[in-house]
Structure formats: C-alpha cells, structure tokens
VEXTI-168550 format. One line per 8 residues: number of its first residue (from 1); their letters; for each residue x negated, z negated, y of C-alpha. Coordinates in steps of 0.2 Angstrom, whole numbers, padded with zeros to 4 digits. Each point is the difference from the previous one (the first is absolute). Last residue first. Example, Ala and Ser with C-alpha at 12.3 -4.5 7.8 and 13.67 -1.06 7.14 Angstrom:
<rs>
2 = SA = -0068:-0036:-0005; 0006:-0003:-0017
</rs>
This chain:
<rs>
493 = SAVAASGA = 0266:0037:0655; 0015:-0015:-0005; -0003:-0016:0007; -0007:-0014:-0008; 0010:-0016:0010; -0017:-0015:0002; -0005:0002:0019; 0016:-0006:0008
485 = SRVRLMCV = 0007:-0015:-0014; 0013:0007:-0011; 0019:0000:0002; 0008:-0007:-0012; 0004:-0020:0009; 0005:0015:0013; 0016:0002:-0010; 0005:-0020:0003
477 = AALVLSAG = 0001:0005:0018; 0009:0018:0001; 0013:-0012:-0014; 0001:-0013:0015; 0002:0015:0013; 0016:0007:-0012; 0010:-0016:0000; -0003:-0002:0020
469 = GLNLAQVS = 0007:0020:-0001; 0013:-0006:-0011; 0006:-0014:0010; 0000:0011:0017; 0011:0014:-0010; 0012:-0018:-0006; 0003:-0003:0019; 0011:0016:0000
461 = EGGFFTNL = 0013:-0003:-0008; 0007:0014:-0009; 0011:-0012:-0013; -0016:-0002:-0008; -0003:0005:-0016; 0010:0018:0001; -0001:0002:0017; -0016:-0009:0004
453 = VFGLVTAA = -0008:0012:-0016; 0009:0018:0007; -0010:-0004:0019; -0014:-0003:-0009; -0004:0015:-0013; 0000:0015:0012; -0010:-0004:0016; -0009:-0016:-0009
445 = VLQPLVIF = -0008:0013:-0015; -0003:0012:0013; -0009:-0010:0011; -0011:-0008:-0012; -0005:0015:-0008; -0006:0007:0017; -0013:-0016:0002; -0006:0001:-0019
437 = INFIGMYV = -0001:0019:0008; -0016:-0007:0010; -0010:-0002:-0012; -0002:0018:-0004; -0004:0002:0016; -0013:-0011:0001; -0007:0007:-0018; 0001:0016:0008
429 = GMKRAPLS = -0011:-0002:0014; -0011:-0012:-0007; -0005:0011:-0014; -0019:0005:0006; -0003:-0016:0006; 0005:-0009:-0017; 0012:-0013:0001; 0000:-0017:-0007
421 = DALLAYPL = -0008:-0008:0018; 0017:0010:0010; 0014:-0008:-0011; -0005:-0018:0004; -0001:0004:0020; 0015:0011:-0004; 0009:-0014:-0008; -0006:-0012:0014
413 = SLISAWAC = 0007:0011:0015; 0018:0003:0004; 0007:-0013:-0015; -0010:-0011:0011; 0008:0002:0017; 0016:0003:-0008; -0001:-0018:-0008; -0006:-0009:0014
405 = GVGIMCVL = 0013:0008:0010; 0016:-0006:-0014; -0008:-0018:0001; 0002:0000:0019; 0015:0007:-0001; 0009:-0014:-0008; -0006:-0009:0017; 0011:0013:0009
397 = LWHPDRLL = 0013:-0003:-0012; 0003:-0017:0010; 0010:0008:0015; 0012:0005:-0015; 0005:-0019:-0002; 0006:0001:-0018; -0013:0000:-0011; -0002:0001:-0017
389 = GVGVLGAA = 0004:0021:-0002; -0014:0005:0014; -0012:-0014:-0011; 0000:0010:-0016; -0007:0017:0009; -0014:-0016:0012; -0006:-0007:-0016; -0002:0015:-0012
381 = GLGLNLMH = -0010:0005:0017; -0010:-0015:-0003; -0005:0004:-0017; -0004:0015:0003; -0014:-0003:0013; -0007:-0015:-0012; -0002:0014:-0013; -0006:0013:0011
373 = TTRLGHRR = -0013:-0017:0004; -0004:-0003:-0017; -0006:0020:-0004; -0009:0003:0015; -0013:-0015:-0003; 0003:-0016:0006; -0012:-0002:0017; -0005:0017:0001
365 = ALPAIVLA = 0019:0007:-0002; 0005:-0015:0012; -0014:0005:0014; 0011:0018:-0001; 0017:-0006:-0001; -0002:-0009:0015; 0003:0015:0013; 0011:0009:-0008
357 = ALMAFGNY = 0013:-0018:-0001; 0000:0003:0018; 0007:0017:-0002; 0012:-0004:-0014; 0006:-0014:0010; 0006:0013:0015; 0006:0013:-0013; 0010:-0013:-0008
349 = AAFLVGVW = 0006:-0005:0020; 0006:0018:0004; 0008:-0001:-0021; 0010:-0015:0005; 0004:0005:0020; 0006:0017:-0007; 0011:-0010:-0014; 0008:-0011:0018
341 = DAGSNYAA = 0005:0018:0005; 0011:0002:-0017; 0007:-0018:0001; 0006:0002:0018; 0006:0019:-0009; 0009:-0010:-0014; 0007:-0014:0014; 0007:0013:0012
333 = SQVDRAGF = 0009:0011:-0016; -0001:0018:-0003; -0010:-0004:-0016; 0015:-0011:-0005; -0009:-0014:-0012; -0003:-0013:0011; -0003:-0019:0000; -0017:0001:0010
325 = HLQAVAPT = -0010:-0009:-0010; 0003:0002:-0019; 0010:0020:0002; -0011:0006:0016; -0017:-0009:-0008; 0003:0011:-0016; 0009:0014:0009; -0015:0004:0011
317 = MFIWMAFL = -0015:-0007:-0016; 0008:0011:-0013; -0009:0016:0003; -0018:-0004:0006; 0000:-0016:-0008; 0002:0007:-0021; -0011:0015:0007; -0013:-0015:0001
309 = AFWSFFQV = 0005:-0008:-0015; -0003:0016:-0009; -0015:0004:0009; -0010:-0017:-0008; 0005:0005:-0016; -0005:0016:-0003; -0017:-0003:0011; -0001:-0015:-0015
301 = VALQRMAA = 0004:0011:-0016; -0013:0014:0010; -0017:-0013:0004; 0003:-0002:-0020; -0001:0018:-0003; -0014:0003:0015; -0011:-0014:-0009; 0001:0008:-0016
293 = PMQNMDAL = -0006:0017:0007; 0014:0015:0002; -0003:0012:-0016; 0017:0007:-0002; 0003:0003:0020; -0018:0006:0001; 0006:0014:-0013; 0017:0003:0009
285 = IQSFMGRV = -0011:0002:0016; -0010:0013:-0009; 0015:0007:-0006; 0005:0006:0018; -0013:0004:0009; -0008:0013:-0012; -0004:-0002:-0019; -0001:-0014:-0014
277 = PRGAFIIQ = 0003:0009:-0014; 0016:-0002:-0011; 0002:-0013:-0012; 0018:-0008:0010; 0003:0010:0014; 0018:0003:-0004; 0004:-0016:-0008; -0007:-0010:0014
269 = TLGVVALG = 0011:0010:0012; 0013:-0004:-0011; -0001:-0018:-0001; -0002:-0001:0022; 0015:0012:0001; 0010:-0010:-0012; -0005:-0017:0010; 0003:0007:0018
261 = GTLLYLQR = 0019:0008:-0006; 0003:-0018:-0006; -0005:-0007:0016; 0006:0015:0013; 0016:-0002:-0012; 0003:-0018:0003; 0004:0007:0018; 0020:0006:-0008
253 = DLAYRAVA = 0001:-0022:-0002; 0012:-0001:-0018; 0013:0011:-0005; -0001:-0007:-0017; -0004:0015:-0010; -0007:0010:0015; -0013:-0017:0002; -0003:-0003:-0018
245 = IGGLVGVG = -0004:0022:-0003; -0012:-0001:0014; -0009:-0015:-0007; -0001:0008:-0018; -0008:0016:0007; -0013:-0011:0011; -0002:-0010:-0014; -0005:0011:-0014
237 = LWIAGNRR = -0012:0009:0013; -0008:-0016:0001; -0001:-0003:-0019; -0004:0019:-0003; -0015:-0002:0013; -0006:-0014:-0008; 0000:0008:-0018; -0008:0015:0008
229 = LRTLPLPQ = -0014:-0009:0008; -0002:-0011:-0017; -0003:0014:-0008; -0012:0010:0010; -0012:-0014:0001; -0003:-0010:0015; -0014:0005:0009; -0019:-0010:-0003
221 = VAEVVATD = -0005:-0009:0014; -0018:0003:0007; -0007:-0014:0008; -0005:-0001:0018; 0000:-0017:0008; 0002:0003:0018; -0017:-0001:0013; 0001:0018:0007
213 = TAVLEDPP = -0015:-0001:0010; -0006:0017:-0006; 0015:0008:-0001; 0006:-0004:0017; -0018:0005:0005; 0004:0017:-0011; 0017:0003:0010; -0005:-0004:0016
205 = LERTRLVT = 0005:-0017:0011; 0011:0004:0013; 0000:-0002:0017; 0011:-0011:0014; 0006:0002:0016; 0006:0019:0003; 0013:-0003:-0017; 0004:-0019:0002
197 = WGVTLLLV = 0005:0005:0020; 0009:0014:-0006; 0011:-0010:-0011; 0002:-0011:0014; 0005:0014:0012; 0013:0009:-0012; 0010:-0015:-0004; 0001:-0006:0017
189 = AGGAYFAY = 0006:0018:0007; 0011:0001:-0012; 0008:-0017:0001; 0003:0002:0018; 0012:0015:-0003; 0006:-0009:-0014; 0005:-0016:0013; 0005:0011:0011
181 = RVVDPVVG = 0012:0011:-0011; 0007:-0019:-0005; 0002:-0006:0015; 0010:0013:0007; 0014:0002:-0014; 0001:0012:-0013; 0012:0012:0004; 0014:0005:-0012
173 = PAATNAVG = 0016:-0010:0010; -0008:-0002:0018; -0012:-0014:0003; -0005:-0016:-0002; -0016:-0011:0003; -0004:0005:0017; -0015:-0005:0007; 0000:-0016:0012
165 = AQTLLWPL = -0015:-0009:-0004; 0008:-0009:-0010; 0006:0013:-0011; -0018:0007:-0001; -0005:-0017:-0005; 0014:0001:-0016; -0008:0018:-0005; -0018:-0007:0000
157 = ASAVVAGL = 0006:-0018:-0010; -0004:0009:-0019; -0016:0012:0008; -0008:-0016:0009; 0001:-0011:-0015; -0003:0014:-0015; -0016:0007:0011; -0006:-0019:0000
149 = GIFFSQLA = 0003:-0004:-0018; -0006:0016:-0006; -0018:-0001:0010; -0001:-0019:-0008; 0003:0007:-0015; -0015:0011:0000; -0011:-0011:0008; 0004:-0011:-0018
141 = YGRARQAS = -0006:0017:-0007; -0018:0000:0010; -0001:-0019:-0005; 0005:0002:-0017; -0013:0016:-0002; -0014:-0009:0008; -0012:-0008:-0015; 0003:0016:-0008
133 = PLQDGVFA = -0007:0012:0009; 0010:0007:0012; 0003:0022:0006; 0006:0005:-0017; 0014:-0013:-0005; 0004:0000:0020; 0005:0017:-0001; 0008:0000:-0017
125 = RFPEMAIN = 0014:-0010:0008; -0001:0013:0015; 0001:0013:-0012; 0019:-0002:-0003; 0007:-0005:0019; -0003:0017:0008; 0007:0013:-0014; 0015:-0016:-0005
117 = ISADLVWL = 0001:0002:0018; 0004:0019:0002; 0010:-0002:-0017; 0011:-0014:0010; 0004:0010:0016; 0002:0018:-0009; 0013:-0007:-0012; 0009:-0007:0012
109 = LGAAIWLA = 0001:0013:0010; 0009:0007:-0010; 0014:-0013:-0001; -0001:0002:0019; 0003:0018:-0001; 0012:-0001:-0016; 0009:-0012:0014; 0004:0012:0014
101 = PSLPMAVL = -0010:0000:0018; -0015:-0007:-0004; -0009:-0007:0018; -0002:-0018:-0010; -0010:0008:-0012; -0011:0012:0011; -0015:-0011:0006; 0001:-0011:-0016
93 = ALSALVAG = -0004:0018:-0009; -0013:0004:0014; -0008:-0015:-0004; 0001:-0001:-0017; -0007:0019:-0001; -0017:-0005:0010; -0003:-0018:-0007; 0001:0007:-0019
85 = VLFYPRRR = -0012:0017:0007; -0012:-0015:0009; -0001:-0012:-0014; -0002:0013:-0014; -0013:0008:0010; -0007:-0017:0000; -0002:-0003:-0018; -0017:0008:-0006
77 = GLRTWTRD = -0007:0004:0016; 0004:0007:0015; -0013:0014:-0002; 0008:0002:-0014; 0000:-0007:-0020; 0014:-0001:-0009; -0001:-0003:-0020; 0007:-0016:0001
69 = SWYGVVPQ = 0012:0004:0015; 0008:0012:-0013; 0005:-0013:-0012; 0004:-0014:0012; 0013:0014:0008; 0009:0005:-0016; 0000:-0018:-0009; 0009:-0006:0020
61 = VLLGTLPA = 0012:0017:0002; 0010:-0003:-0014; 0007:-0016:-0003; -0002:-0001:0020; 0010:0013:0003; 0015:-0009:-0014; -0001:-0018:0006; 0004:0010:0020
53 = AIWLLPVA = 0012:0012:-0005; 0011:-0012:-0007; 0005:-0004:0015; 0016:0012:0000; 0006:-0006:-0015; 0000:-0020:0008; 0009:0008:0016; 0015:0009:-0006
45 = DLSAGLTQ = 0009:-0015:-0006; 0000:-0004:0019; 0007:0016:0004; -0012:0012:0009; 0009:0008:0016; -0018:0001:0011; 0001:-0016:0007; -0001:-0004:-0015
37 = FIRSVNAT = -0017:0006:-0007; -0008:-0005:0016; 0007:-0018:-0001; -0008:0002:-0019; -0017:0008:0006; -0001:-0013:0012; -0008:-0017:-0009; -0010:0010:-0015
29 = QLAFGFQI = -0005:0012:0012; -0005:-0008:0014; -0010:-0012:-0012; -0007:0012:-0008; -0008:0010:0017; -0008:-0017:0007; -0006:-0003:-0017; -0009:0017:0001
21 = GLFGFCLN = -0004:-0004:0018; -0010:-0016:-0005; -0006:0005:-0016; -0013:0012:0012; -0009:-0016:0003; -0007:-0004:-0014; -0015:0009:0000; -0004:-0004:0017
13 = WIQWFALP = 0002:-0019:-0004; -0010:0002:-0011; -0012:0007:0009; 0003:-0013:0013; -0007:-0015:-0012; -0015:0009:-0004; -0001:0008:-0018; -0011:-0005:-0015
5 = PRERM = -0011:0015:-0008; 0007:0004:-0018; -0009:-0007:-0014; -0015:0006:-0009; 0000:0003:-0020
</rs>
C-alpha cells in the first residue's frame, strides 16, 4: 500500500492556519464570557451553571460532526464545508454576544458560539490525519499547537491592549464595556479570515485516495457480548442513581447532580441500545465507542488525567495565586485583583512558552519517539503545577509556566499524532470526535467534584487543586507506558 504524498512546510502551514482563528475565538470566550454574564446580572454562584453549556455542547456536537464529515464529499471536499459553516456561525455569535440586552440571550449565544466553534474545530484534527502521511503528523499537530498558543496569547491580551489604546473598559450598568465588544468584533473577523484561508488554500484527498493510502493496521474487533453491555449499563445506572441519592441525602454540592445524572444516562443508554441492530447515526456512534481501537482506549485514559489537570488549573489558579502569593481572599480587594491580573500574565506566558515548545516537539518526537516525548512533557507540566505552591515570589511562577507550556503544547499534538496512526481513514472523523469526549468528561468532573473535594478535605485551600492537577499529570505520564507504539494498534474495521 502506498503512502500519502508528503507536503511542503507551507502546505502544512495552510492546513493548520485556520486553527489560529478558532483558538482566537475560543480564548475570547474563556476569558470574557464570565465578565459578560456578571455584567448582565448573573450572580457569582450562577456563573458555573451558565458555563456548563460549553462542555455539554462539545460532548454532543463533536462525535456527530465527526460522523457526518466522514460521510461528506462536496466541491469543497470532506472536512472544509464544516470549517466554513462553523466559522461563519461562530463569527456571528462573537459579534452578537457583547450586544446581548439580557442574560438569557447571552447564555443562549454561548451555546451557539460553543457549538459553532466545535463544528469548525473537530474536523481540523481529522483533516491533518487525512492529508499528512504518518511521518509528518507530529509536525502537523505541533503546528496546530503553535497557532493555538499564538491565538490564545493575542486574544487573551486584546482587551488589555485596547484599554492601553484608550478604549473604555467600563460602561453603564448592564452594558458590556467597549474593550470587550471591540475584542469580540476583532475575534469574529480573525476567525472568519483564517478559516477562509485554509478553506481556499488547501485541497483534500478524495475518499478513494484516502482508502488507497490508508496505512492503519485494520483488524476486525468483535463487539462486546450483549450480557456484558447490559451489565455495564446497569452498573453505570446504579452508580448514578445511588450517587444522586447521596447528594440529596447529605445535602452535597448541587453541581454533583450533573455528574451523577450523566453516569445514569450513560448506563441507561447502554441498556436501551444493547442488542439492537446498528442503524442510524446515534447507534453507529455508540457502536464505534464500544469498539474503540486498543490504542485509542489507552490514550483516552491519558487524555482524561491530562485534561483534568488543565481544568483544575484554569478553575483554581486565580484564587490559589491570590491567596498564597498576594495574601488575599476577598474578591473585592485590590490585592485579590492584583493576583488575578498576575494570573492573566501567567496564562499568557504559558501559551507563549507553548508556542516555542511546539517548534521543538516534532524534532524531539522524531528522535525519542512520540510516547517518550509526551511522557517527558507531562512530567514537566506536573512540576510546573506543583511548583506554584512551593515558590513564594510570584515572579518566579513564570518558571513554572515553562513546564505548563510544554505540557500544553504536547497535549494538543502528540496524542492526536499517536491516534491518527491507528485509525482507518473512513472513520477518522467520528473517532476523533469520540476521542474529544475524553476532554469534555474531565471538565465536567473537575467542575462538579473539585470544589467539594477542596472544601471537604483541604479546608478550601485552592492551591491543593493545583497539587491534585500535578498528581493527575503524573498519572497521565504513567498511563502512557501502556500506549502501544504507532502502527501496532489494532483498529476496528
């Protein structure tokens, strides 16, 4: 079987350039949506529930878009129609959100924005796997990481830059400040232009060419026995129901209902669809989930622990730094806000370091292998998170961000390079979508469990969430030992 033709550097650049705009929009969302919600009257306690739209949208949209894009072929190709539709919708949502006259409209636009970004983003992972031969995939995904870092740095700093340029950063009650509005307008333009560049400047291999150059090792995998599916479903359903009863009985955090309810839904779905013929999109996606390739199952565990650590950092870095390094717990105090401003610098720094790390990840992977390189970067990330609690000078936290940036760049690239080598071309999209579920699940777990764990076992000390994140990255690195080398994993036919 022949290999796919290698691409020149600028061809790979064009393949990945659209990710700059996608990350630009995503970074504006993560940095400013809570501000918009609170401006429109949301209480601090309500903000996490409003944010739950983001992970739930990704959980639903990404496998569906992957399934559809596997079965699409138009004049624009296989994946590019989804890039374009998602970019147009996301750009419109970015323009509309800061103009929201009411909280419920902003919350609804968050659903639209997150769904649209997912429509554009999910096929990009499969797109690189489709177009590049195995030897160039690490470079392709590393270049995506570079654009992710660049987009995050610029978008995160944009409101501050506009403030320095004289744009108003305050407004009347219930009105979103001009710095946020103009940043979102710029984000819509950048997203549409960069994705449009990729759509116009790239070509896709037709389906028959993809199959002819598919080097994944394909081996038929027997479906799980019917009794096992029903037994697994009953276990998940039981855990979910008993967990919900425990939350009610002991008056635990109400957000835990999201986790217990999700477990119950997973179990009930397995019971309902066990033994039914595989017909239609939903049942096919469930069947593919139950027949994931071995390498994908192993990498899914790595992704879960990796992204749990990231969400622990994103949620608790601000209170941890404010409490530990600025001696502040009152969110209205000047010291707390100084700590929050410094966290913005730290986040920009780790994204900047990720840009630099992305430039050396591919050469390191060629020399030491994908698995070893990823383990090393996860270890550096763990050291960075734990170091936040060990260092006392906040300026030295920039050193910690070097490790976090290396881990971030690696998490965004090497697992996908390992996975793409193990997936058949005709199911690249749906499996990439299913794989991204293991980004969403740890987000839901972190959002619903970490607050309860900190308050119950650690006296509300936010820095312990970062230590738990460091431990989670160590677990992810250890789990990498179970991941098969590229090309050796069996894949469901």
